[in-house]
Structures are given as structure tokens and as C-alpha cells.
C-alpha positions as CSV (number, residue, x, y, z in Angstrom):
1,X,88.0,102.4,96.0
2,X,86.8,102.7,92.5
3,X,88.6,103.4,89.4
4,X,92.4,103.0,90.0
5,X,92.3,103.9,93.7
6,X,95.7,104.3,95.5
7,X,99.0,102.5,94.9
8,X,99.3,99.3,96.7
9,X,101.7,100.0,99.2
10,X,99.7,103.1,100.7
11,X,97.0,101.0,102.1
12,X,97.3,99.9,105.8
13,X,98.4,101.8,108.9
14,X,99.3,105.0,107.4
15,X,95.8,105.5,105.6
16,X,94.2,104.2,108.8
17,X,95.7,106.8,111.1
18,X,95.2,109.5,108.4
19,X,91.5,108.9,108.4
20,X,91.3,108.6,112.1
21,X,92.9,111.9,112.4
22,X,90.5,113.5,109.9
23,X,87.4,111.8,111.3
24,X,88.2,112.3,115.1
25,X,87.5,116.0,115.1
26,X,84.3,115.5,113.3
27,X,82.8,112.8,115.5
28,X,81.8,109.3,114.2
29,X,79.3,110.4,111.5
30,X,79.5,108.2,108.4
31,X,79.0,111.2,106.1
32,X,82.2,112.7,107.5
33,X,84.1,109.5,107.1
34,X,83.0,109.4,103.5
35,X,84.2,113.0,103.0
36,X,87.7,112.1,104.4
37,X,87.8,109.1,102.1
38,X,87.0,111.3,99.1
39,X,89.4,114.0,100.1
40,X,92.1,111.2,100.5
41,X,91.4,109.7,97.1
42,X,91.4,113.1,95.5
43,X,94.7,114.0,97.0
44,X,96.1,110.8,95.7
45,X,94.8,111.4,92.3
46,X,96.0,115.0,92.2
47,X,99.6,113.5,92.8
48,X,99.1,110.9,90.3
49,X,98.2,113.4,87.7
50,X,101.6,115.2,88.6
51,X,103.3,112.0,88.0
52,X,104.2,111.4,91.6
53,X,103.2,107.8,91.4
54,X,104.5,106.7,88.0
55,X,104.1,102.9,87.4
56,X,107.8,102.3,87.2
57,X,108.4,103.9,90.6
58,X,105.6,101.9,92.0
59,X,107.0,98.7,90.5
60,X,110.4,99.4,92.0
61,X,109.1,99.8,95.3
62,X,107.1,96.6,95.2
63,X,110.3,94.8,94.2
64,X,112.2,96.3,97.2
65,X,109.5,95.3,99.7
66,X,109.4,91.8,98.4
67,X,113.3,91.7,99.0
68,X,113.1,93.0,102.5
69,X,111.7,91.0,105.3
70,X,108.8,91.6,107.8
71,X,109.6,94.5,109.9
72,X,111.5,96.4,107.4
73,X,108.8,95.9,104.9
74,X,106.3,97.3,107.4
75,X,108.7,100.3,108.0
76,X,109.1,101.0,104.4
77,X,105.6,100.7,103.7
78,X,104.8,103.2,106.6
79,X,107.5,105.6,105.1
80,X,106.1,105.4,101.6
81,X,102.6,106.0,103.2
82,X,103.9,108.9,105.0
83,X,105.1,110.7,101.8
84,X,101.6,110.1,100.4
85,X,99.8,111.4,103.5
């Protein structure tokens, strides 16, 4: 995703479904998908500028997900993703 991109935990299902929501109303054009990607990236970067994703917070969340087991980790990842979406 280029420079920096999104926090590691935000990838996966949430981002996928967000893109699907954004692109489904536009049809399947590649250009629109790119626009959705760009909008999503800008949204993340804006939040990051506001200090929403400071490094220590991300580190803490990563430690947490390592400690939890499979299903809980997925659930937590999805919840964190939802906050960003």
C-alpha cells in the first residue's frame, strides 16, 4: 500500500468488506476500486495524523492478539478493524 499503509491489524476481513460495500454500488470497474482504496488509505492517514494509531497503542494491541487464541484473535482483529472503518 505504499508508504506506511495501514496498521497491521486492520488488514483482513474488515477492510475487505469495507471495500466491497464501497465498490458494489459502483459496479466492478477497476478505476472505482482504486478510488475506494485511495479513500480508505486517506482515511487511515488522517486518523494517524490525529494520533489515533500511535505506535505504542499498536504494539499493545499486537501483544494482546498474540496472547489470545484463534477465534478471540479474529474477533479482536475485526473489532479493531471496525473502529478504523
